[in-house]
Backbone bond lengths (Angstrom), bond angles and torsions (degrees), N, CA, C in turn:
res aa  C-N    CA-C-N  psi(-1)  N-CA   C-N-CA  omega(-1)  CA-C   N-CA-C  phi
1 X - - - 1.454 - - 1.528 108.33 -
2 X 1.290 115.91 125.91 1.459 121.13 178.76 1.525 110.33 -87.21
3 X 1.308 115.12 141.55 1.463 120.84 176.66 1.526 107.50 -107.74
4 X 1.318 115.38 122.86 1.464 117.62 179.23 1.532 110.05 -88.66
5 X 1.307 115.66 169.86 1.466 120.91 -175.59 1.526 111.94 -62.00
6 X 1.323 117.01 -38.19 1.469 120.88 179.63 1.533 110.74 -62.30
7 X 1.335 116.59 -45.23 1.465 120.42 178.47 1.526 110.91 -63.41
8 X 1.338 116.21 -41.40 1.460 120.77 -179.09 1.527 110.97 -62.95
9 X 1.335 116.60 -42.85 1.465 120.31 178.82 1.524 110.91 -64.61
10 X 1.312 117.07 -39.49 1.461 121.07 178.18 1.528 110.30 -63.92
11 X 1.328 116.02 -44.16 1.462 121.33 177.51 1.528 110.68 -59.19
12 X 1.327 116.76 -47.81 1.466 121.24 -179.29 1.526 111.59 -64.05
13 X 1.322 116.52 -32.54 1.467 120.79 -179.94 1.527 110.99 -66.91
14 X 1.331 116.79 -42.00 1.460 120.26 -174.00 1.524 114.25 -95.62
15 X 1.319 118.50 -8.75 1.459 121.48 -178.19 1.531 113.53 -57.46
16 X 1.336 120.36 -47.44 1.473 119.40 -179.28 1.534 112.85 -59.13
17 X 1.335 117.44 -42.24 1.467 120.28 178.62 1.519 110.88 -64.56
18 X 1.332 116.31 -42.12 1.458 120.38 -179.80 1.524 109.82 -62.64
19 X 1.332 117.05 -44.97 1.466 120.81 -179.67 1.525 110.95 -62.17
20 X 1.321 116.84 -43.43 1.462 120.44 -179.24 1.527 110.66 -64.07
21 X 1.319 117.28 -45.68 1.465 120.86 179.18 1.521 111.17 -63.51
22 X 1.322 117.01 -39.82 1.457 121.39 179.11 1.529 110.44 -63.10
23 X 1.326 116.72 -45.24 1.458 120.35 -179.20 1.527 111.39 -65.74
24 X 1.321 117.58 -39.05 1.466 120.81 177.31 1.528 110.40 -63.54
25 X 1.326 116.79 -41.07 1.467 121.13 178.45 1.520 110.58 -64.41
26 X 1.334 116.67 -43.19 1.461 120.33 179.57 1.525 110.87 -65.20
27 X 1.320 117.37 -41.40 1.464 121.01 179.44 1.525 110.11 -61.65
28 X 1.324 116.95 -43.69 1.463 120.94 178.86 1.524 110.45 -63.89
29 X 1.319 117.40 -40.42 1.463 120.99 179.97 1.525 110.83 -65.32
30 X 1.321 116.75 -40.97 1.467 120.71 179.31 1.520 110.48 -66.17
31 X 1.323 117.31 -45.50 1.467 120.29 179.32 1.521 110.90 -62.63
32 X 1.322 117.09 -39.94 1.465 121.09 178.78 1.519 110.56 -65.30
33 X 1.329 117.45 -44.62 1.458 119.88 -178.75 1.523 110.98 -66.94
34 X 1.345 117.53 -36.31 1.465 119.97 177.00 1.523 110.67 -66.42
35 X 1.321 117.34 -39.72 1.463 120.91 178.75 1.525 110.17 -64.75
36 X 1.327 117.08 -42.40 1.466 120.39 178.58 1.519 110.79 -65.37
37 X 1.322 116.52 -38.48 1.461 120.92 179.12 1.532 110.19 -62.96
38 X 1.325 117.12 -45.59 1.468 121.20 178.65 1.524 110.54 -63.52
39 X 1.322 117.14 -41.31 1.468 121.14 179.56 1.527 110.66 -62.61
40 X 1.326 116.85 -39.66 1.467 120.22 178.28 1.523 110.51 -61.83
41 X 1.320 116.79 -40.99 1.462 119.96 178.30 1.527 110.87 -64.54
42 X 1.317 117.27 -40.90 1.462 120.37 179.16 1.525 110.98 -64.52
43 X 1.318 117.27 -41.59 1.468 121.12 179.71 1.523 109.98 -64.97
44 X 1.329 116.83 -41.89 1.468 120.43 -178.91 1.523 111.62 -65.72
45 X 1.317 117.62 -29.19 1.454 120.87 -177.44 1.516 112.68 -85.43
46 X 1.340 116.70 -11.48 1.471 118.92 -178.38 1.510 110.98 -72.96
């Protein structure tokens, strides 16, 4: 598949926003999974 200059410019324009949104989503997922992991340990110890 060939990428033309117009597509490349569009990709470069939106890449920073995509990266930022992806990192925010990953951070939220990690924090959520860590919270669930800690909660599981607390429940098991009760």
